[in-house]
N, C-alpha and C positions, 0 to 999 in steps of 0.2 A: 729586509733580509739581505746583507751585504753579499757581494760575490764571495768573499772569503767564508762566510757562514755557510753558504750554499754548497761550497766545496767540501766543508768540513762535513756537513751532513751526508753529502753524496758518498765520500770516503768511508764513513761509518756504515751507511746502507750497504755499500759494496761488500765490506767485511761480512756483515749480518747475512746478505743475500747468499754469498758463497758457503757460509756455514750451514744454512738451512737446505741449500741444494745438496750439499754432501751428506747431510744427516738423513734427507728423505728420498733421494733417488733410489736406493736399494729397496726401500719400503714400497715405493711406487712401481719399481720393476717387478717385485713379488706380486703386486696386485694386478698388472698386467698379464703375468704368467697365470695367475688364478682365473682371469677371464678367459684366456685362451684355453685353460683345461676345462672350463665350463662348456665350451664349443666340442672339445675332443670327447668328453665324457657323454655328451649328448649323442654324438656321432657314434660312439661305440655301443650305444643302446639302440642303434638301428634308426635314429631319426634322420631325416633328409638334411641336406646343407642348409636350407632355409629355416627350418625348424631348430636346427642346432645353432645357427646364428643368433635366433631370437633367445636361446638359452643363456647367452652371454648378458648377464645383469650388472647392475651399476654398484651393488653392495661391496665388492672387493676394493673398488677404487674409492668410493665413500669412506670406508674404513682407513684407507691409506691417508686420504687428504684432510679428513677432520681434524687431526692432530696437528698437521702442517698449519691449518687455517687459524686454529686456536693459538698456536705458538707463535706464528709470524705475526699475526694481527695484533694480539695483545702485547707481545714483547716489542714490537716496532712502534706500536701506539705509545707505550710507555716512554721510548726514546723521543718520540714526537713532544709528549708533555715535557720531557726535560729540556728539550731544545726551546720550547715556548718559555719555560721558566727563566732560560738565560735572557729572554726578551722581557723579563719583570712582568709577566701575566700571572693572575692569581691561578691556583691549581683547584681542580674539582675535589670535592669530598668524595670518598668511597670509589676512587677511579676503577679499581680492579672489578668491582662488582657492576658498575655501569658498563664497563667494556665486555664483561661476560654476557650481559643481557643483549648488547648491541651484535655481538658476534654470533650468539645463538640465533638471533633473528636472521642474521645474514645466511646462516647454515640452512635455515628452513626454505630458503628460495634460491638464493644465488648459487650456493655450493651445489645443491640438487641439480641445477641447470647445469653447472659445468660438469659434474660427473656423468650426467646423461649425455652430454655432447662427446665426452672423452670415450665413454663406452660405445657410442655410435661409431666413432672413429676406429675403435678396436674391431668392431664387427666389419667395417668397410675395408680395413687392411686384411683381416682374414679372407674376405672375399677376393681381394686382390691376389693374394697368394693362389687361391682355387682358380680364378680365371687365368692365371699364368700356368698353373700345374697341369691342368687338364689337357689342353692341347699338346703338351709335351710328353704325356703319358706317364706323369709321375704316378707311383703307387701310394696308396693311403699312408703307408709308413714313412714315405718320403716327404709327404705333406706334413704329417705330425713332426717330423724332424725339424723341418724349416719353422714350424710354428712355435716349438719349444726352445729353438736356439736363442742364444742371448742377442744374436744380430737382430732378431725381430723385434725385442723389447727394450734393450739397453739403452740404445740412443734415445728412443721415444721417452723412456722414464726420466732421463736427464732433461729433455725438453719440457715435459710436464712440471718437473720439480722447479725448474728456472721460472716458467711462465706462472704457475700458481703462487710461488714465492713473491714475485712482483705484484700479482693481483692481491693476494692476501695483505701483504706489508702495506701496500698504499691505501687499501681499503681501511686497514687498521689506523693508519694516519689520519685519515678522514674522520673516523669513528671517534678516535681519541680528542681531536679537536673539538668535536660536537659536545663532548661531555663537560667542557669548561664553561659553556653558556655565554662565550665571548663571540664577537663578530670577527671574521678572518678574510683576508685575501690568501691566496694560494699560489705558489710558484711552482712550475715544472722545471726540475733539475736533472739535465740530461747526464748520461755516463760520460765520465771525464777521461776519455781515450779515443784513439782513432777507429774504434770499431762501432761508433754510434752511427746508426742508420741515417743516411741523408741523400738529398738530392745533389747531384744527377746519377749517383751510382745506384740508387734505390728510390722506388717510387714513394716511400715513407721517409719522413724527415723529422727526426727527433733532435738532430743536432741544433736546428734553428728554432726548436721550441725552448731551448735552454733559457732560462730566466724569464719566460713568458709568465706574467703575474696577472691574475683575474680574481673577482670576488669568489668566495668559497662555493656558492650555489651555481655559478656559471660553468659552461663546458669549454674545455680546450678545443681549438679548431686545429686539427693535426692532418697533414696530408697523408692521403692513402691511395690504394689502386684506382678507385673511383672518384677521386677528388677529395675535397675536405671532409674529414670525419670528425665526429664529436666524441670527447672523452672527459669523464669527470675528472680523473686522475690517471696516471699511468697505470696500465693493466686493466683499466675499465673496459669490459666487453658489453656492458649493459645497454650501450646506446648505439650498437651497430658497427663498432670499428671492426675491420678485418683483421685476419690472423696475422698479417704483417705488422700491424702496429702493436700487437699483444705478444706473441710468441718470442721469447728470449729477451724481452725488454729488460733493461737494467736501469731505467730512469726511476726517480723517485719524486716525491711531492713535499714542498716545504710549507709550513703554516706561518702567516704574519698576522699577528693581531692587529685589528684596525683601532687607531686612536683619533680622536677628534680633540684639538686643543690639548693634546698630551694626555688625554683620558682615554682609558680603554672603553669601547663600546660593546654593550651586551645586546644579545638577540631577544 
């Protein structure tokens, strides 16, 4: 994949990314507010803070993120297939059906893990408000007012939308390539602007990942807080990457069909 092709793919991805963040931020904000309401409703029924925090469930966030994952992974997966087509690789039969099966399997494990983590963070943030409020003598009504304010949820909703769009889209690209039955290398394509995280101003370095090409099954070696971290693609959290390598990431992954003597290689 040439530098020009990588740049073309990233600019498409950036437009796609922004459109999904805009479309889903409001829905995610509503889900966060629904989780906050679960806590408030439990407190209104006389439950303790600890019991009320445990009343916060993952269902509102799962309802908000399922459509994002299905939309982002399948739509961006289709773009990946179109980009592969430009490289004159053959296309899979029944692509949409195969993608739906793969994405559904992803929902069963990875998305559930994601929403559980997000839900625990919601509980932790409510606890932070309580920890700050009680020594200051806030009334219950003042605590509720803080929790239901847009200040408490809106910025986080945008962060979640950006992060999960990256995760879902790039997972979709990987799934889409898998449907073709071909062997691939993959290339990390960093964001094409001055905001890309980099050393020395950041412990994480996606700028110097730009253009790094490895076999499909291998893991990218990415700088993180605790040294080198492993990632299957941008947005991958399954292999222990810290939040600084995942949150707000705008990188994408490109697929390069492997050829031997000019012929495509199958898996």
